[in-house]
N, C-alpha and C positions, 0 to 999 in steps of 0.2 A: 400273344393271345392263345390260350390253351382251349381251343375249340375244335370239334371234329368237322368233317365235311358239311354235315347238315347244319351245325351251329354256325359255321362261317358263312354259308349261303344265306342263312336267316339274318345274321348280323349285317351282311352286305345289303340285303333287301331293305332292312330298317334304316340304313344309313349310319349305323353305329361305328363302322369301319370302312375303309376304302380297299379296293383290290390292290392298289399300289402299296398300301401299308402291309397287307397280308403277304404280298409277294416279296416285298423288301425284307420282312421278318423271316420268311422262308429262306431266302437267299443268304441272309445273315447267319442263320442256323446251319445251313449247308457249309458255309465258309468256316464257321467256328468249329464244326465237327468233321472237317475234311479228313481227319485221320481215320475215320471209320470207313472211308473208301466207298460210300454208298453210291456215288454218282460217277459215271464215266464222262458225261457231258452235262454242263450246267449252262443254261441259256439265259444268262444274266440280263443282257441288253434286250434280247427278244422278249423275254418274259416281262420285263419292266414296261416295254412298249405295249404289249398285249394287255397288261394291267391298266394302263392309262385308257386304252380303248374300252375296256370293260367298265371302267368308272363312268365314261361318257354314256355308255348304254344304260347303266343303272340310273344315272341322273335323268335320262330320258324316259324312265319308267319301264324299261324292258326287264322282264323276269324270266330266268331260265334256271334249271336245277342246280347248276354249278357256276353260274355267271360270276366271274372274277375270282374263283377259288383256285389256289395253286395245287397242282397234282404232279405226279411223276409217272413215267412209263419205263418199262424194262427195255434193255438194249437189244432185244430180238424184234423190236417193233419199229417199222418205218416211220420216221418223222421227217417231213420234207425239209431239205437243206442239210440234214445230218446223215452221217454214214450209219450203217447197221452191221457192224462187224460180228455181232453175236460172240464177242470175245476171241475171235480167230484173227490172228495177224494176217494181213493181206493188203492188196492195192484197192481199197474200197472207194467207191464213188458215193456222193451224197444221194439220198433218195429223192426222186423227182416229185413224189406225192405222198401224202399221209396214208398210213395203214387205216383200215376201216375203224379200228378201235380209237385211233387218234381223231379221225374225222368225227366220230360220235362224241368224244370228249369235247372237241371244239364246238360242235353243234349245241352242246349243253352249256357252253360258256366258260369251260375250264381253261386255266392258264397253265401250260405245261412248262415246268421249270427245268426239266432235264431228263436224261436217260440214265437208268440205273445199272449198276455193275452186275455181271453174271459170270458163268463159266462157259467154256467153249461148247457151243451148240446145246446148252442145257443138260449136259450129260450127268452132272454130279450134284449131290446135295451139299455142295459148298460153292461159293461164288468167287473163284480165284482163277486168274490166268496170268501167264508170264508177261504178256504184252500190255494188259489193261489193269493189272493190279488186283487187289482183293478187298472184298467187303468184310467188315468186322461187326461183331455183335455188340450193340449198345449196352447190353447188360454186363458184358465183360469182353473187352476188345481182344483178349487173347484167344477168343473162340469165334467160330464161324456163325453167322446168322442163318446158315443153311443155304440151300440152292434148289433150283438154279435162279430163283427170284430173290436171292439174298440181298441185293442192293435195294430193291423195292421195300423189303421187310425192314432193313436197317434204317432206311429213310423215314418210314412211318414210326417205328419204335422209338427213334431218337427225336421225333417231333419236327423233322425237317419239312414234312408235308403231312396232311391228315389222312391222305389216301393215295395209293399207288396201284398201278396195274402190274400184274405178273402173268406168267403163263405156266401151265401145269401139264406135263407130259407123263410124269410118273410120280407126282407128288410135289412138283416144284413151286406151287403156291402154298400148299398145306404144310410142308416140312418147314420152310422158313417162318411161316406163321407160328407154328408150334414152338420153334426155337427162339422166337423173339416176343412171345406173349401177345399175339395178334389174332384177329379173326381173318381167315382166308377162305375164300369160296372158289371151289372148282365147279363151274357150272356144268349142266348137261351138255353133251356133245351137240354142237350146232346152235347152242343158245347165243353165243357171242362169235361174231365173224373173225376169222384169222386173216382175211384178205389183206394183202395179195397172196397169202398162202391159202389156196382153196381147199386143201386137204392136209392140214398141218401134221407132219409126222404120221401120215396115213391114218388119221383119225384119233390119235391118242392125246394130242395137245389141244388145250383150250386156254383162252385168256380169261382172267377174272380179277377181282379186287382183293387188296389187302388193306385193312383198316383196323383202328383200335376198337371200334364198336360194331355191333351187328347192324345197327341203323345205318351207319356210314357205308359199310360194305354192301348192304342191300341197295342203298341209294346209287352207289357207283355201278352196281350190277344192272340196275334199271337203265342207267345211261348207256352202258356198253351193249345191252341186249339188242339183237337184231341180225339179220342175215344179209349178205351180199348176193346178188343174183348168180354169181359164179361159184358160190360155196357148194361143195359136195354135200354137206349136211346142213339142212335148213329146218327150222322149227317155226310153227305159228307163234305169234306174240302171246305172252301169258295173259290170261283174262284179267288178273289183278297185278298190281305192281308188287315188286319184292319189298319195297319200303313199307307197303301196307302190311305185308306178312310179318315184318319185324315188329309192327305195333299190335299184332293180333295174338291173343293168348292161344296156344295150341290146345287141341283137344287132348283127352287122356290117351297117351300113346303106348304102344307095345314096343319096348326097346330091348333088342338083343345085344348083349355085351360079349364081345369075342376077342380072345387073345391069340387065336390060331392064325398062322401065316399060310400062304398058298404053298402047294406042294413044290418041293425042290428048293425052297428058300429057307436057309438056316439062319440062326441068329438068336442070341440070348436076350430076353426081355429084361431090361434093367429093373430091379425091384422097386426103385423109387417111381418109375413110370407106371408100373403095374399098380402100385398103391395109389397113385394120383388118379388113375382111371377108375379104380374101385371106389375111391372117395366120391368122384363125380357120379358114379352109378347110384350110390346111396343118396346123393343130393337129388337125383332125378326121381328116385322112389319117394323121397320126402315131398316132392312137388306133385305127387299123385299119379305118376306113370307106372305102368307095369314093366318092371325091369328084371331080366332073367338071362342066364348064360345060354348062348346058342351060337353055333359057328356056321357061316356060309359054306356050302360045298363048292370049293373053287374049281375042282377038276383040273384039266390041263390048261389053266388060264395063262400060264407063262408062254404058251405057244402063240397066244394072241398078241403078246407084247414084243418079243424079241425081233421078229421080222419087221414089224412096224417101226420100232425104234431104230434099229440098225440101218434099214433102208432109208429112213428119214434123215439120219445123219449123213449118209452117203449122198443123198440128193442135195441137201443143203450145202455140204462142203463142196460138191462139184459145181454148184451154182456161183460160188464166190470167185472173184478175180484174183488169180495167183495166190491162193491161200497158203499159209505156212502154219499148219496146225501142230499142236502138241502130238507126240507119238501115240498117246492113248486115244485121241480123237481119230487119228488116221487108222488105228487098229479097229475101232468101232466101225468106221466107214468101210474098211476092207471086208469085214464080216457082212456088212449090208450089201455090198456089191456082189459078193460071192454066194452068200446064202440067203440073206434077208429078202432080196428082191424075188428070188425064186419061190420062197415060201409065203410071200405076201398074199397072193390070191387065196391060199389055203387059210391063212390067218383070218382074213376077212370073211371067208365062207363059214368059219367056226362061230361067228358072232351070235347067230340065233341060238345055237346049242348052248354056248356059255351063258347067255342071258337067261335061258330057261333053267339051267342047272343052278347057277348062283341065285337066281331070282326066286327059287323055291322058298328061301327064308322069309320072303315077304308075304307068304301065305299066313304066317303067324306072327310077323313082326312088321312094324311100320318104319322103324329106323334101326340101323346097326351101328353100335358104337365100338370103336377099337382105339388102341393107342395110335397116334399119328406116326410116331417113330418108336423103334425098340431101344434106342440109346439116346442120351443127351447130346448136345452139340459137340463136334470135334474141335480140337484146337486148330487155329489157323495154321496152314502148312502141314497138316497131319499126313497128307499124301504127296508132299513134295518129293520128287525123285522116284516115286513108286511106279512100277510098270502097270500095264493095262489090267492084268489078271488080279494083282494085289489090290488095286484101286476098286475094281469092279466087285470083288468079293467082300471088301471092307464096307463099301457103301451099301451093298445088298443086305448085309447082316444088320446094319444100323437102321435101314429104312425099308423093311419088308412089307409094310402095311398099306401104303397109299396107292401103289401102281395098279393094283387089280381093278380099281374103279375106273382107271383110264382106259383099260381094255374094254370094259363094259360100256363106257361112255356115260355113266350115271353120275349124279352130283354128289359132292362131298363138301363138308364145312369143317375146318379146324376151329376148335374153341380152346382157349387157355385152360389148363387143368391144374396149375400151381407151379411149384419150383422145386428143383433139387436142393439138397442141403447146402450146396455151394452157391445157390442163388441163380441158377440157369433155368429159364422157362421150360415147361413141359406142356404138351398139347394132347388133346383127344380129338378124334374125328367122328363126326356124325355123317353116316352114309345113307343115302336114300335110293329109292327105286326110280325108274324112268321119269325124268322131267319133274321130280318132286322137290325142287329147291325150296319151295314155299314152306313145306313142313319143317325142313331142316332149319330154315331161317327163323321161323316162329319158335322152335324149340331152343335154338341158340340164344335168342333174345330173352326167353324166359330164364335160362341159366344165367345169363349176364346180369339180370336184375338181382339175383340172389348172391352171385359170386363176386360182383363188383370189380371185375378185372379192368374196366376202363380207367380206373384211378391208379392202377399200378404202372409206374413209369420207371425206367432205368435212372 
């Protein structure tokens, strides 16, 4: 059954299909496409049992947003009874309780079929590790689906599930969404709880949805939205649902198109990606929006990222039981212990200044559109055997556009922008001001209606 999250939920409510049938189909596709490496853990028996329970609840007249719908979560997310290695080899123990995002998925009735493949501690825009294997791109398995939420993206792009949860600390939802032809939403900092991580990677990491359509991504974001009392960053609930925003026509918007990267970040923009973003800009003009070139003034935004990221890697690695990390992960953690933690107070103190500086663009623009990545997907194994510096410089040049919004904490949405001549997906990101996911979602839905990317499948 080729239906999205919303379509599956509606079909279940009508009685056109059972949860057991949907989950069985999902598990069959996971098994048939095992070579893509999208999942680290598949919960075949548990998911089948949960589907039976969902069918009983549906028969009794219960209705919830995702009751009986199969979904997946990334392997940085605690799922009771399963380990959370985050791709690091070690003596891991099963989680005793669900993470808050899993609790919210279950509260909405979703059936979690498994945990998806990632890279060690989310460091890279590929989803490969020596211990837990690699995720491959459904459009061409010789290439990566991106990272670090690459398993989640591969699972959705290949039709194993209609929606999956990822996390984004420097583009880790938007990059794999771009490289697999999906919609990926990085919410506003504090919109979705990372609990039991109360301040995930010191404020740069947030959890969010990957789906084929804007409607499905918005529906999942509605389900995930909410704070835990212990979260460092908390937001009031939105006045209207994000699913409603996906059904609402946006007003005439002022859209700044930017190809500039933040200071200190080198990298050549692939001509095919530039052309794809420029084509999307013309499409937005045709839709009645005011589209013009303009660049945010990023200032020293990199100083807000490096201490947060490196200190976060050090903290996570140090929390694991007898970890045996890749040398590159250990190098990042060492930087975090020696430098990152010392500079972390300064990095956080810079937040208001950076938001004012970058936020000046919103005096004359409502949305900023940039490429999501500067280069198309790497080949699987492109950085095998590479040291820390070579890997870091390579991925920084390929993915210089997404991480700035993690420092600011503001929302961003990847939308499909077409394909390279070799058939690999390209993405553009719509970037918004503080807590303005609704505008981005409405605009993305309008684009989807004329671009028709939902029907494009590997």
